[in-house]
PLY file of the C-alpha trace (Angstrom):
ply
format ascii 1.0
element vertex 67
property float x
property float y
property float z
element edge 66
property int vertex1
property int vertex2
end_header
-16.60 -20.12 -4.10
-18.96 -17.86 -1.27
-18.73 -14.48 -0.65
-15.68 -13.12 0.89
-15.45 -11.16 3.80
-12.28 -9.48 5.34
-12.58 -8.48 8.94
-10.15 -6.36 10.18
-10.09 -6.36 14.17
-7.23 -6.72 16.66
-9.10 -7.98 19.57
-8.47 -12.08 18.69
-11.65 -12.92 20.75
-13.87 -11.39 18.15
-11.60 -12.43 15.54
-12.47 -16.43 16.24
-15.94 -15.28 17.20
-16.81 -13.50 13.87
-14.33 -16.54 11.86
-16.30 -19.29 13.51
-20.24 -17.79 12.50
-19.35 -16.40 9.23
-17.83 -19.89 8.38
-20.43 -22.03 9.31
-22.95 -19.28 7.63
-21.11 -20.58 4.28
-18.97 -17.27 3.93
-14.58 -17.29 3.28
-13.10 -15.27 5.90
-9.68 -13.38 6.26
-8.08 -11.71 9.24
-6.13 -8.68 9.50
-5.01 -7.98 13.05
-4.12 -4.43 12.22
-4.86 -1.50 9.82
-1.80 -1.86 7.52
-1.94 -5.86 7.38
-6.00 -4.90 6.51
-4.34 -2.62 3.78
-2.63 -5.38 2.14
-4.93 -8.20 2.16
-7.90 -6.08 1.03
-5.93 -5.24 -2.09
-4.52 -8.88 -2.30
-8.15 -10.78 -1.15
-10.56 -8.16 -3.05
-13.36 -8.86 -0.34
-17.00 -8.38 -0.79
-17.50 -6.05 2.58
-15.40 -5.22 5.13
-16.12 -5.42 8.80
-13.88 -2.83 10.13
-12.77 -1.77 13.72
-11.77 2.01 14.45
-9.72 1.45 16.92
-6.80 -0.43 15.62
-3.01 -0.34 16.47
-0.87 1.40 13.44
-3.49 2.77 11.38
-6.93 3.29 12.76
-10.33 2.93 10.74
-10.66 6.23 10.22
-7.10 6.35 8.45
-7.76 2.95 6.76
-11.07 4.29 4.96
-9.02 7.11 3.61
-6.66 5.07 1.16
0 1
1 2
2 3
3 4
4 5
5 6
6 7
7 8
8 9
9 10
10 11
11 12
12 13
13 14
14 15
15 16
16 17
17 18
18 19
19 20
20 21
21 22
22 23
23 24
24 25
25 26
26 27
27 28
28 29
29 30
30 31
31 32
32 33
33 34
34 35
35 36
36 37
37 38
38 39
39 40
40 41
41 42
42 43
43 44
44 45
45 46
46 47
47 48
48 49
49 50
50 51
51 52
52 53
53 54
54 55
55 56
56 57
57 58
58 59
59 60
60 61
61 62
62 63
63 64
64 65
65 66
């Protein structure tokens, strides 16, 4: 199993670009579109690395870091 990445980003184009790039490099990638979904995925998926956008709907990146 490869390194697990979680991308928390609300822009679908950026998500697609990051997913394609990192999957081609051999990483497992999960995508979350907002902070609430990102927190849920973080708990379930236990990623090795999180790429976190700061400006998100619902819960922004700074608030998410407090959880």
